[in-house]
C-alpha positions, 0 to 999 in steps of 0.5 A: 097201589102205593109205597111200601114203606107205610112206617112210623115217618108217615107222621112227617109226610104225605102218602098216597094209595090209590086203586089200579081200576083199568083191567087192561092196567091191572093185567099189565101189572100182574103179568108184566111188572110183578112176574119180572120182579119175582123171577128176578135172579140177579138183585133178589135176596132171600130172607133167612129164618134168622132175619138176614139176607141172601143175595140170589146168584143166577145159575150158570145154566139160567137166563139172568133176570135183572128187574132194574135193567128191565125198569131202565129199558123201559124207561127210555124215550118212546120214538115218535 
């Protein structure tokens, strides 16, 4: 796992890339985090053949999926 922006500015900062080895963590990322990102129909954009982007609009009959809302809900402090 690491940053998705390994670009020329890397010359001016440190990037960290590391493996996810715990099978439970891999499963959570694949079937939880990545799945919600791929199902986002609210903030996601589709790249067109000309390189421009079109923002997706959820169909009125589909459930609205917003990965940012999902992440914010997950970031709330846990009750102990």
